C-alpha positions as CSV (number, residue, x, y, z in Angstrom):
1,M,28.6,37.8,55.6
2,K,28.4,37.2,59.3
3,N,27.3,33.9,60.8
4,Y,24.0,35.1,62.1
5,E,23.2,36.6,58.7
6,R,23.8,33.2,57.2
7,V,21.5,31.5,59.6
8,I,18.8,34.1,59.0
9,S,19.2,33.6,55.2
10,L,18.9,29.9,55.7
11,L,15.7,30.3,57.8
12,K,14.2,32.6,55.2
13,G,14.9,30.1,52.4
14,I,13.5,27.2,54.4
15,L,10.4,29.1,55.4
16,L,9.7,30.1,51.8
17,A,10.3,26.5,50.7
18,Y,7.8,25.2,53.2
19,I,5.2,27.8,52.2
20,V,5.6,26.6,48.6
21,T,5.4,23.0,49.9
22,G,2.2,23.8,51.7
23,I,0.6,25.4,48.7
24,M,1.6,22.6,46.3
25,L,0.3,20.0,48.7
26,L,-3.0,21.8,49.0
27,V,-3.2,21.8,45.2
28,M,-2.4,18.1,45.1
29,A,-5.1,17.4,47.7
30,F,-7.6,19.4,45.7
31,L,-6.7,17.5,42.5
32,L,-6.9,14.2,44.3
33,Y,-10.3,15.1,45.6
34,K,-11.6,16.3,42.3
35,F,-10.1,13.8,39.9
36,N,-9.5,10.7,42.0
37,L,-5.8,10.5,41.1
38,S,-3.9,7.2,41.4
39,E,-1.3,6.7,44.0
40,T,1.5,6.8,41.4
41,V,0.4,10.3,40.2
42,V,0.2,11.5,43.8
43,D,3.7,10.1,44.5
44,I,5.1,11.9,41.5
45,G,3.4,15.1,42.5
46,I,5.0,14.9,46.0
47,L,8.4,14.3,44.5
48,I,8.0,17.3,42.2
49,C,7.0,19.3,45.3
50,Y,10.2,18.3,47.0
51,V,12.3,19.2,44.0
52,I,10.8,22.6,43.6
53,S,10.9,23.5,47.3
54,A,14.5,22.4,47.8
55,L,15.4,24.2,44.6
56,I,13.9,27.4,46.0
57,A,15.6,26.9,49.4
58,G,19.0,26.5,47.6
59,M,18.4,29.6,45.5
60,C,17.4,31.7,48.5
61,Y,20.3,30.5,50.7
62,A,23.0,30.9,48.0
63,I,21.9,34.3,46.7
64,N,24.4,36.3,48.8
65,A,27.2,33.7,48.7
66,K,30.3,34.8,46.9
67,S,31.7,31.4,46.2
68,R,30.8,27.7,46.6
69,K,27.1,28.4,45.9
70,F,26.5,24.7,45.1
71,A,27.7,23.8,48.6
72,W,25.4,26.4,50.2
73,G,22.5,25.1,48.1
74,M,23.3,21.5,49.2
75,L,23.2,22.7,52.8
76,A,19.8,24.3,52.3
77,G,18.5,21.1,50.6
78,F,19.7,19.1,53.5
79,A,18.1,21.4,56.0
80,Y,14.8,21.2,54.1
81,Y,15.1,17.4,54.2
82,A,16.1,17.3,57.9
83,I,13.0,19.3,58.9
84,L,10.9,17.1,56.7
85,L,12.4,14.0,58.4
86,V,11.7,15.3,61.9
87,I,8.1,16.0,61.0
88,S,7.7,12.5,59.4
89,V,9.2,10.8,62.4
90,G,6.9,12.7,64.7
91,V,3.8,12.0,62.7
92,E,4.3,8.4,61.8
93,A,5.0,6.0,64.6
94,D,6.6,3.2,62.6
95,F,8.7,5.4,60.3
96,Q,11.5,3.5,58.5
97,L,14.5,5.8,58.6
98,L,16.6,3.7,56.2
99,S,13.9,2.9,53.7
100,T,14.5,3.3,49.9
101,S,12.1,6.2,49.7
102,C,13.7,8.0,52.6
103,V,17.2,7.8,51.2
104,T,15.9,8.7,47.7
105,T,14.2,11.8,49.1
106,L,17.4,12.8,50.8
107,F,19.3,12.7,47.6
108,I,16.5,14.5,45.7
109,C,16.5,17.3,48.3
110,I,20.2,17.7,48.4
111,G,20.6,17.6,44.6
112,S,17.7,20.1,44.1
113,G,19.2,22.4,46.7
114,M,22.6,22.2,44.9
115,L,21.0,23.0,41.6
116,G,19.2,25.9,43.1
117,G,22.5,27.2,44.6
118,M,24.2,26.9,41.2
119,L,21.4,28.7,39.4
120,R,21.9,31.8,41.6
């Protein structure tokens, strides 16, 4: 597979992952509005959203790979996280880059992307 095809495949996977993220966050917002969920439940829902979205990105990116699918999935999970990080830094003025939740989210996204790559 040529390099530009790899980049296009990555962009398609990331786009699909962010579409899924948007839908899941809208569902979470609706559930929060209707049922007045606690902060803990919302945090768990957001983590589940990250896991599913990075998994989808890893699956989409590794679908045409002949070998090292786990590595391609990890790359897709990291790309998903990197975009998420850029958006978070842009939106929140006092964003803590090396906070526990930020590092945990990094490992969740990379691990989920790797799992998605291995499932394909």
